[in-house]
N, CA and C atoms as a LAMMPS dump frame, in Angstrom:
ITEM: TIMESTEP
0
ITEM: NUMBER OF ATOMS
489
ITEM: BOX BOUNDS ff ff ff
-5.0000000000000000e+02 5.0000000000000000e+02
-5.0000000000000000e+02 5.0000000000000000e+02
-5.0000000000000000e+02 5.0000000000000000e+02
ITEM: ATOMS id mol type element x y z
1 1 1 N 465.763 -403.519 -407.495
2 1 2 C 466.886 -403.946 -406.712
3 1 3 C 468.092 -404.023 -407.637
4 2 1 N 469.204 -403.457 -407.183
5 2 2 C 470.441 -403.458 -407.961
6 2 3 C 471.489 -404.263 -407.202
7 3 1 N 472.137 -405.199 -407.896
8 3 2 C 473.167 -406.061 -407.322
9 3 3 C 474.478 -405.761 -408.035
10 4 1 N 475.541 -405.496 -407.255
11 4 2 C 476.85 -405.194 -407.843
12 4 3 C 477.919 -406.045 -407.178
13 5 1 N 478.819 -406.606 -407.987
14 5 2 C 479.933 -407.409 -407.486
15 5 3 C 481.214 -406.584 -407.542
16 6 1 N 482.063 -406.75 -406.528
17 6 2 C 483.314 -406.003 -406.437
18 6 3 C 484.477 -406.978 -406.291
19 7 1 N 485.652 -406.53 -406.739
20 7 2 C 486.843 -407.371 -406.688
21 7 3 C 487.444 -407.405 -405.283
22 8 1 N 487.377 -406.286 -404.567
23 8 2 C 487.986 -406.224 -403.238
24 8 3 C 486.966 -405.76 -402.205
25 9 1 N 487.256 -406.135 -400.984
26 9 2 C 486.387 -405.714 -399.883
27 9 3 C 486.48 -404.204 -399.661
28 10 1 N 487.639 -403.633 -399.874
29 10 2 C 487.824 -402.191 -399.703
30 10 3 C 486.929 -401.406 -400.669
31 11 1 N 486.883 -401.838 -401.932
32 11 2 C 486.03 -401.158 -402.913
33 11 3 C 484.564 -401.277 -402.518
34 12 1 N 484.173 -402.437 -402.013
35 12 2 C 482.795 -402.625 -401.558
36 12 3 C 482.452 -401.67 -400.425
37 13 1 N 483.317 -401.582 -399.434
38 13 2 C 483.047 -400.701 -398.297
39 13 3 C 483.039 -399.228 -398.697
40 14 1 N 483.911 -398.842 -399.615
41 14 2 C 483.909 -397.454 -400.089
42 14 3 C 482.609 -397.123 -400.819
43 15 1 N 482.145 -398.044 -401.671
44 15 2 C 480.895 -397.817 -402.4
45 15 3 C 479.704 -397.752 -401.451
46 16 1 N 479.686 -398.628 -400.461
47 16 2 C 478.577 -398.633 -399.495
48 16 3 C 478.592 -397.349 -398.67
49 17 1 N 479.777 -396.884 -398.284
50 17 2 C 479.866 -395.634 -397.522
51 17 3 C 479.346 -394.461 -398.353
52 18 1 N 479.699 -394.424 -399.641
53 18 2 C 479.184 -393.359 -400.51
54 18 3 C 477.672 -393.443 -400.662
55 19 1 N 477.153 -394.645 -400.823
56 19 2 C 475.705 -394.803 -400.976
57 19 3 C 474.959 -394.357 -399.718
58 20 1 N 475.474 -394.716 -398.574
59 20 2 C 474.803 -394.339 -397.324
60 20 3 C 474.895 -392.838 -397.068
61 21 1 N 475.9 -392.213 -397.621
62 21 2 C 476.061 -390.778 -397.431
63 21 3 C 475.237 -389.964 -398.429
64 22 1 N 475.143 -390.429 -399.681
65 22 2 C 474.551 -389.613 -400.741
66 22 3 C 473.131 -390.008 -401.144
67 23 1 N 472.829 -391.287 -401.165
68 23 2 C 471.565 -391.768 -401.729
69 23 3 C 470.713 -392.374 -400.613
70 24 1 N 469.411 -392.106 -400.678
71 24 2 C 468.503 -392.693 -399.705
72 24 3 C 468.118 -394.088 -400.179
73 25 1 N 468.697 -395.113 -399.545
74 25 2 C 468.406 -396.491 -399.92
75 25 3 C 468.834 -397.425 -398.793
76 26 1 N 468.44 -398.672 -398.917
77 26 2 C 468.842 -399.701 -397.964
78 26 3 C 469.894 -400.573 -398.638
79 27 1 N 471.052 -400.715 -398.018
80 27 2 C 472.172 -401.432 -398.619
81 27 3 C 472.496 -402.66 -397.759
82 28 1 N 472.652 -403.804 -398.437
83 28 2 C 473.106 -405.03 -397.789
84 28 3 C 474.403 -405.454 -398.457
85 29 1 N 475.313 -406.027 -397.677
86 29 2 C 476.558 -406.53 -398.241
87 29 3 C 476.655 -408.026 -397.974
88 30 1 N 477.226 -408.738 -398.924
89 30 2 C 477.419 -410.175 -398.808
90 30 3 C 478.876 -410.488 -399.089
91 31 1 N 479.433 -411.415 -398.311
92 31 2 C 480.803 -411.843 -398.519
93 31 3 C 481.048 -413.181 -397.858
94 32 1 N 482.156 -413.831 -398.227
95 32 2 C 482.464 -415.143 -397.683
96 32 3 C 483.025 -415.071 -396.273
97 33 1 N 483.599 -413.949 -395.895
98 33 2 C 484.176 -413.803 -394.557
99 33 3 C 483.59 -412.558 -393.903
100 34 1 N 483.628 -412.5 -392.57
101 34 2 C 483.113 -411.307 -391.909
102 34 3 C 483.984 -410.094 -392.227
103 35 1 N 483.406 -408.903 -392.199
104 35 2 C 484.201 -407.713 -392.512
105 35 3 C 485.312 -407.505 -391.485
106 36 1 N 486.436 -406.998 -391.972
107 36 2 C 487.59 -406.791 -391.102
108 36 3 C 487.343 -405.68 -390.086
109 37 1 N 486.579 -404.673 -390.478
110 37 2 C 486.374 -403.534 -389.593
111 37 3 C 485.521 -403.903 -388.404
112 38 1 N 484.517 -404.772 -388.602
113 38 2 C 483.684 -405.251 -387.502
114 38 3 C 483.092 -404.109 -386.701
115 39 1 N 482.971 -404.316 -385.392
116 39 2 C 482.48 -403.275 -384.511
117 39 3 C 481.003 -402.992 -384.658
118 40 1 N 480.244 -403.894 -385.254
119 40 2 C 478.824 -403.637 -385.424
120 40 3 C 478.082 -403.982 -384.136
121 41 1 N 476.99 -403.292 -383.915
122 41 2 C 476.196 -403.472 -382.721
123 41 3 C 475.088 -404.476 -382.991
124 42 1 N 474.856 -405.371 -382.053
125 42 2 C 473.777 -406.345 -382.174
126 42 3 C 472.821 -406.172 -381.001
127 43 1 N 471.55 -406.264 -381.269
128 43 2 C 470.529 -406.125 -380.236
129 43 3 C 470.262 -407.451 -379.531
130 44 1 N 470.775 -408.565 -380.06
131 44 2 C 470.468 -409.886 -379.52
132 44 3 C 470.912 -410.045 -378.059
133 45 1 N 472.115 -409.598 -377.636
134 45 2 C 472.465 -409.736 -376.219
135 45 3 C 471.51 -408.984 -375.283
136 46 1 N 471.038 -407.828 -375.716
137 46 2 C 470.073 -407.099 -374.884
138 46 3 C 468.735 -407.828 -374.81
139 47 1 N 468.321 -408.424 -375.918
140 47 2 C 467.097 -409.222 -375.908
141 47 3 C 467.243 -410.432 -374.99
142 48 1 N 468.417 -411.059 -374.996
143 48 2 C 468.643 -412.203 -374.123
144 48 3 C 468.643 -411.792 -372.657
145 49 1 N 469.224 -410.649 -372.364
146 49 2 C 469.189 -410.152 -370.987
147 49 3 C 467.751 -409.91 -370.546
148 50 1 N 466.979 -409.273 -371.408
149 50 2 C 465.576 -409.026 -371.085
150 50 3 C 464.788 -410.313 -370.918
151 51 1 N 465.009 -411.292 -371.802
152 51 2 C 464.327 -412.577 -371.687
153 51 3 C 464.698 -413.308 -370.414
154 52 1 N 465.963 -413.244 -370.03
155 52 2 C 466.398 -413.872 -368.782
156 52 3 C 465.789 -413.207 -367.562
157 53 1 N 465.729 -411.892 -367.594
158 53 2 C 465.127 -411.172 -366.459
159 53 3 C 463.633 -411.48 -366.347
160 54 1 N 462.942 -411.487 -367.479
161 54 2 C 461.508 -411.8 -367.464
162 54 3 C 461.285 -413.23 -366.97
163 55 1 N 462.122 -414.175 -367.424
164 55 2 C 461.989 -415.56 -366.977
165 55 3 C 462.224 -415.711 -365.485
166 56 1 N 463.259 -415.055 -364.963
167 56 2 C 463.577 -415.168 -363.532
168 56 3 C 462.495 -414.521 -362.674
169 57 1 N 462.102 -413.319 -363.028
170 57 2 C 461.076 -412.62 -362.235
171 57 3 C 459.735 -413.335 -362.357
172 58 1 N 459.411 -413.801 -363.564
173 58 2 C 458.156 -414.528 -363.75
174 58 3 C 458.121 -415.825 -362.956
175 59 1 N 459.221 -416.586 -362.99
176 59 2 C 459.276 -417.834 -362.231
177 59 3 C 459.21 -417.603 -360.733
178 60 1 N 459.938 -416.614 -360.261
179 60 2 C 459.917 -416.305 -358.831
180 60 3 C 458.523 -415.838 -358.412
181 61 1 N 457.936 -414.957 -359.219
182 61 2 C 456.597 -414.452 -358.894
183 61 3 C 455.549 -415.552 -358.925
184 62 1 N 455.667 -416.471 -359.872
185 62 2 C 454.715 -417.584 -359.949
186 62 3 C 454.79 -418.445 -358.692
187 63 1 N 455.988 -418.71 -358.208
188 63 2 C 456.138 -419.528 -357.01
189 63 3 C 455.668 -418.799 -355.761
190 64 1 N 455.941 -417.507 -355.698
191 64 2 C 455.46 -416.726 -354.551
192 64 3 C 453.943 -416.718 -354.531
193 65 1 N 453.334 -416.493 -355.678
194 65 2 C 451.872 -416.492 -355.745
195 65 3 C 451.297 -417.851 -355.347
196 66 1 N 451.907 -418.921 -355.843
197 66 2 C 451.376 -420.253 -355.579
198 66 3 C 451.467 -420.629 -354.103
199 67 1 N 452.57 -420.276 -353.448
200 67 2 C 452.759 -420.717 -352.061
201 67 3 C 452.211 -419.753 -351.024
202 68 1 N 451.957 -418.508 -351.372
203 68 2 C 451.456 -417.56 -350.374
204 68 3 C 449.994 -417.198 -350.566
205 69 1 N 449.518 -417.071 -351.788
206 69 2 C 448.152 -416.612 -352.016
207 69 3 C 447.222 -417.721 -352.501
208 70 1 N 447.629 -418.464 -353.512
209 70 2 C 446.726 -419.417 -354.136
210 70 3 C 446.545 -420.689 -353.308
211 71 1 N 447.62 -421.212 -352.734
212 71 2 C 447.52 -422.503 -352.057
213 71 3 C 448.495 -422.552 -350.878
214 72 1 N 448.293 -421.725 -349.867
215 72 2 C 449.216 -421.752 -348.727
216 72 3 C 449.01 -423.021 -347.888
217 73 1 N 450.101 -423.641 -347.474
218 73 2 C 450.05 -424.825 -346.627
219 73 3 C 451.028 -424.662 -345.483
220 74 1 N 450.623 -425.081 -344.31
221 74 2 C 451.502 -425.052 -343.142
222 74 3 C 452.048 -426.45 -342.946
223 75 1 N 453.24 -426.677 -343.478
224 75 2 C 453.856 -428.001 -343.396
225 75 3 C 455.115 -427.888 -342.555
226 76 1 N 455.101 -428.477 -341.399
227 76 2 C 456.281 -428.538 -340.543
228 76 3 C 456.779 -427.187 -340.079
229 77 1 N 455.923 -426.201 -339.974
230 77 2 C 456.327 -424.894 -339.489
231 77 3 C 457.1 -424.066 -340.488
232 78 1 N 457.142 -424.505 -341.717
233 78 2 C 457.845 -423.751 -342.77
234 78 3 C 457.041 -422.504 -343.102
235 79 1 N 457.714 -421.367 -343.294
236 79 2 C 456.968 -420.161 -343.655
237 79 3 C 456.391 -420.262 -345.067
238 80 1 N 455.325 -419.504 -345.314
239 80 2 C 454.718 -419.517 -346.648
240 80 3 C 455.691 -419.004 -347.709
241 81 1 N 456.439 -417.958 -347.401
242 81 2 C 457.39 -417.379 -348.359
243 81 3 C 458.791 -417.901 -348.032
244 82 1 N 459.086 -419.08 -348.513
245 82 2 C 460.397 -419.688 -348.301
246 82 3 C 461.233 -419.484 -349.566
247 83 1 N 461.752 -418.279 -349.751
248 83 2 C 462.383 -417.877 -351.008
249 83 3 C 463.621 -418.672 -351.403
250 84 1 N 464.457 -419.215 -350.487
251 84 2 C 465.614 -419.977 -350.976
252 84 3 C 465.235 -421.192 -351.834
253 85 1 N 464.069 -421.77 -351.567
254 85 2 C 463.67 -422.93 -352.371
255 85 3 C 463.194 -422.528 -353.761
256 86 1 N 462.961 -421.249 -354.007
257 86 2 C 462.5 -420.777 -355.314
258 86 3 C 463.665 -420.511 -356.281
259 87 1 N 464.877 -420.434 -355.786
260 87 2 C 466.026 -420.039 -356.6
261 87 3 C 466.311 -421.012 -357.752
262 88 1 N 466.365 -422.34 -357.533
263 88 2 C 466.694 -423.226 -358.671
264 88 3 C 465.7 -423.121 -359.834
265 89 1 N 464.409 -423.134 -359.527
266 89 2 C 463.43 -423.046 -360.606
267 89 3 C 463.48 -421.675 -361.279
268 90 1 N 463.709 -420.609 -360.518
269 90 2 C 463.811 -419.271 -361.107
270 90 3 C 465.026 -419.176 -362.025
271 91 1 N 466.135 -419.803 -361.623
272 91 2 C 467.328 -419.809 -362.47
273 91 3 C 467.057 -420.55 -363.777
274 92 1 N 466.422 -421.704 -363.688
275 92 2 C 466.12 -422.475 -364.895
276 92 3 C 465.2 -421.697 -365.834
277 93 1 N 464.211 -421.016 -365.285
278 93 2 C 463.315 -420.225 -366.127
279 93 3 C 464.033 -419.008 -366.714
280 94 1 N 465.011 -418.466 -365.992
281 94 2 C 465.805 -417.357 -366.538
282 94 3 C 466.627 -417.837 -367.733
283 95 1 N 467.238 -419.005 -367.614
284 95 2 C 468.024 -419.557 -368.721
285 95 3 C 467.117 -419.842 -369.917
286 96 1 N 465.956 -420.444 -369.649
287 96 2 C 465.031 -420.746 -370.735
288 96 3 C 464.541 -419.462 -371.417
289 97 1 N 464.232 -418.426 -370.628
290 97 2 C 463.788 -417.156 -371.204
291 97 3 C 464.868 -416.5 -372.04
292 98 1 N 466.124 -416.56 -371.571
293 98 2 C 467.231 -415.961 -372.327
294 98 3 C 467.46 -416.699 -373.643
295 99 1 N 467.419 -418.027 -373.608
296 99 2 C 467.625 -418.806 -374.836
297 99 3 C 466.494 -418.552 -375.828
298 100 1 N 465.273 -418.55 -375.341
299 100 2 C 464.134 -418.321 -376.225
300 100 3 C 464.177 -416.918 -376.838
301 101 1 N 464.477 -415.909 -376.016
302 101 2 C 464.581 -414.54 -376.533
303 101 3 C 465.741 -414.41 -377.509
304 102 1 N 466.85 -415.107 -377.257
305 102 2 C 467.993 -415.068 -378.167
306 102 3 C 467.68 -415.687 -379.509
307 103 1 N 466.993 -416.818 -379.506
308 103 2 C 466.636 -417.471 -380.767
309 103 3 C 465.653 -416.628 -381.569
310 104 1 N 464.625 -416.115 -380.921
311 104 2 C 463.639 -415.286 -381.617
312 104 3 C 464.292 -413.992 -382.114
313 105 1 N 465.131 -413.37 -381.272
314 105 2 C 465.816 -412.143 -381.668
315 105 3 C 466.766 -412.355 -382.831
316 106 1 N 467.49 -413.469 -382.822
317 106 2 C 468.404 -413.76 -383.929
318 106 3 C 467.636 -413.936 -385.236
319 107 1 N 466.588 -414.752 -385.184
320 107 2 C 465.807 -414.981 -386.401
321 107 3 C 465.16 -413.7 -386.898
322 108 1 N 464.749 -412.832 -385.994
323 108 2 C 464.133 -411.569 -386.408
324 108 3 C 465.165 -410.63 -387.027
325 109 1 N 466.383 -410.571 -386.47
326 109 2 C 467.383 -409.64 -387
327 109 3 C 467.933 -410.071 -388.353
328 110 1 N 468.006 -411.369 -388.609
329 110 2 C 468.506 -411.824 -389.912
330 110 3 C 467.375 -412.165 -390.872
331 111 1 N 466.157 -411.832 -390.484
332 111 2 C 464.956 -411.992 -391.305
333 111 3 C 464.759 -413.432 -391.772
334 112 1 N 464.885 -414.37 -390.853
335 112 2 C 464.634 -415.774 -391.177
336 112 3 C 463.309 -416.195 -390.566
337 113 1 N 462.604 -417.172 -390.992
338 113 2 C 462.879 -417.948 -392.184
339 113 3 C 462.409 -417.228 -393.436
340 114 1 N 463.294 -417.031 -394.327
341 114 2 C 463.008 -416.399 -395.615
342 114 3 C 463.286 -417.465 -396.67
343 115 1 N 462.237 -418.035 -397.187
344 115 2 C 462.393 -419.177 -398.085
345 115 3 C 462.908 -418.786 -399.46
346 116 1 N 462.583 -417.57 -399.914
347 116 2 C 463.049 -417.145 -401.233
348 116 3 C 463.311 -415.647 -401.195
349 117 1 N 464.433 -415.259 -401.74
350 117 2 C 464.778 -413.853 -401.893
351 117 3 C 465.204 -413.657 -403.344
352 118 1 N 464.642 -412.684 -404.032
353 118 2 C 464.998 -412.488 -405.448
354 118 3 C 466.491 -412.247 -405.673
355 119 1 N 467.218 -411.776 -404.675
356 119 2 C 468.645 -411.509 -404.864
357 119 3 C 469.422 -412.811 -405.09
358 120 1 N 468.864 -413.937 -404.677
359 120 2 C 469.546 -415.21 -404.892
360 120 3 C 469.649 -415.582 -406.37
361 121 1 N 468.834 -414.979 -407.206
362 121 2 C 468.856 -415.272 -408.629
363 121 3 C 469.926 -414.475 -409.38
364 122 1 N 470.58 -413.544 -408.74
365 122 2 C 471.603 -412.725 -409.399
366 122 3 C 472.846 -413.564 -409.671
367 123 1 N 473.464 -413.315 -410.8
368 123 2 C 474.681 -414.036 -411.16
369 123 3 C 475.846 -413.719 -410.228
370 124 1 N 475.872 -412.508 -409.683
371 124 2 C 476.963 -412.119 -408.786
372 124 3 C 476.944 -412.901 -407.481
373 125 1 N 475.774 -413.405 -407.075
374 125 2 C 475.681 -414.122 -405.808
375 125 3 C 476.347 -415.493 -405.869
376 126 1 N 476.611 -416.008 -407.064
377 126 2 C 477.27 -417.306 -407.182
378 126 3 C 478.723 -417.251 -406.722
379 127 1 N 479.355 -416.089 -406.842
380 127 2 C 480.755 -415.969 -406.459
381 127 3 C 480.981 -415.538 -405.029
382 128 1 N 479.925 -415.338 -404.268
383 128 2 C 480.088 -414.84 -402.903
384 128 3 C 480.824 -415.839 -402.024
385 129 1 N 480.46 -417.108 -402.083
386 129 2 C 481.068 -418.099 -401.2
387 129 3 C 482.479 -418.493 -401.619
388 130 1 N 482.922 -418.043 -402.768
389 130 2 C 484.293 -418.324 -403.193
390 130 3 C 485.172 -417.086 -403.094
391 131 1 N 484.758 -416.131 -402.281
392 131 2 C 485.589 -414.968 -402.038
393 131 3 C 485.111 -413.691 -402.674
394 132 1 N 483.954 -413.681 -403.281
395 132 2 C 483.437 -412.472 -403.907
396 132 3 C 482.836 -411.506 -402.885
397 133 1 N 482.615 -410.286 -403.317
398 133 2 C 482.034 -409.245 -402.467
399 133 3 C 480.896 -408.592 -403.239
400 134 1 N 479.702 -408.602 -402.649
401 134 2 C 478.508 -408.149 -403.351
402 134 3 C 477.76 -407.136 -402.496
403 135 1 N 477.246 -406.094 -403.163
404 135 2 C 476.38 -405.11 -402.514
405 135 3 C 475.01 -405.185 -403.179
406 136 1 N 473.963 -405.167 -402.352
407 136 2 C 472.587 -405.198 -402.843
408 136 3 C 471.898 -403.941 -402.348
409 137 1 N 471.324 -403.181 -403.269
410 137 2 C 470.639 -401.934 -402.928
411 137 3 C 469.15 -402.133 -403.156
412 138 1 N 468.376 -401.868 -402.121
413 138 2 C 466.918 -401.983 -402.191
414 138 3 C 466.308 -400.644 -401.801
415 139 1 N 465.137 -400.357 -402.297
416 139 2 C 464.397 -399.169 -401.892
417 139 3 C 465.074 -397.861 -402.26
418 140 1 N 465.59 -397.751 -403.468
419 140 2 C 466.29 -396.541 -403.892
420 140 3 C 465.339 -395.609 -404.629
421 141 1 N 465.675 -394.322 -404.615
422 141 2 C 464.888 -393.328 -405.335
423 141 3 C 465.423 -393.098 -406.749
424 142 1 N 466.746 -393.124 -406.891
425 142 2 C 467.378 -392.774 -408.172
426 142 3 C 468.355 -393.889 -408.56
427 143 1 N 467.951 -394.735 -409.5
428 143 2 C 468.804 -395.858 -409.888
429 143 3 C 470.05 -395.387 -410.63
430 144 1 N 469.969 -394.255 -411.319
431 144 2 C 471.147 -393.745 -412.026
432 144 3 C 472.236 -393.318 -411.042
433 145 1 N 471.859 -392.729 -409.929
434 145 2 C 472.832 -392.323 -408.913
435 145 3 C 473.495 -393.548 -408.28
436 146 1 N 472.711 -394.589 -408.036
437 146 2 C 473.264 -395.823 -407.456
438 146 3 C 474.254 -396.454 -408.431
439 147 1 N 473.87 -396.536 -409.699
440 147 2 C 474.77 -397.091 -410.711
441 147 3 C 476.054 -396.266 -410.841
442 148 1 N 475.927 -394.937 -410.777
443 148 2 C 477.107 -394.073 -410.878
444 148 3 C 478.084 -394.321 -409.73
445 149 1 N 477.561 -394.529 -408.531
446 149 2 C 478.433 -394.819 -407.387
447 149 3 C 479.134 -396.153 -407.6
448 150 1 N 478.41 -397.16 -408.064
449 150 2 C 479.027 -398.467 -408.3
450 150 3 C 480.094 -398.397 -409.379
451 151 1 N 479.825 -397.676 -410.456
452 151 2 C 480.809 -397.552 -411.532
453 151 3 C 482.032 -396.787 -411.043
454 152 1 N 481.82 -395.745 -410.257
455 152 2 C 482.93 -394.943 -409.729
456 152 3 C 483.87 -395.769 -408.851
457 153 1 N 483.328 -396.766 -408.174
458 153 2 C 484.158 -397.588 -407.276
459 153 3 C 484.59 -398.904 -407.911
460 154 1 N 484.394 -399.05 -409.195
461 154 2 C 484.944 -400.197 -409.929
462 154 3 C 484.182 -401.485 -409.76
463 155 1 N 482.879 -401.451 -409.838
464 155 2 C 482.092 -402.682 -409.748
465 155 3 C 482.367 -403.557 -410.968
466 156 1 N 482.532 -404.856 -410.721
467 156 2 C 482.781 -405.795 -411.816
468 156 3 C 481.514 -406.023 -412.64
469 157 1 N 480.393 -406.26 -411.965
470 157 2 C 479.116 -406.428 -412.638
471 157 3 C 478.042 -405.655 -411.894
472 158 1 N 477.071 -405.165 -412.625
473 158 2 C 475.92 -404.477 -412.043
474 158 3 C 474.682 -405.08 -412.695
475 159 1 N 473.762 -405.585 -411.874
476 159 2 C 472.553 -406.239 -412.393
477 159 3 C 471.314 -405.624 -411.783
478 160 1 N 470.248 -405.567 -412.549
479 160 2 C 468.927 -405.211 -412.057
480 160 3 C 468.136 -406.498 -411.832
481 161 1 N 467.583 -406.65 -410.649
482 161 2 C 466.763 -407.815 -410.316
483 161 3 C 465.38 -407.319 -409.968
484 162 1 N 464.362 -407.898 -410.58
485 162 2 C 462.988 -407.51 -410.288
486 162 3 C 462.57 -408.098 -408.946
487 163 1 N 461.94 -407.302 -408.089
488 163 2 C 461.521 -407.821 -406.764
489 163 3 C 460.387 -408.791 -406.829
């Protein structure tokens, strides 16, 4: 694993773009503020939509099964499939499913809980929260090519961290 610190966010993004274009590796970036370019896609809203749909359909189906097949009762001439009364519980289960899917999806996308990561031991990571910009390269084939890209874009420090 190679960790490199940069003086500006622009230099970091240029180096990462070169690495993604030329070298086969996995690149992570760390900084104190979100990137200005933004526009990244997140799968979490789609997971929440799916969790909400599963919760709503599951809750509605559970109530339909319970009142029509498993335990039908004729109370006051009410029909077995009285769907308007199923809406509040189905809504609550949809909200619960969306929240649960969102929490699990978020933790999965940011790889938490991760109690220890070797990159935390790098000296460059100490300056991240005070405005530094750091790139971490994992799973590379040619470390000399990665170092050359970092040097070409003006990396302040370049460190090797054992995984």
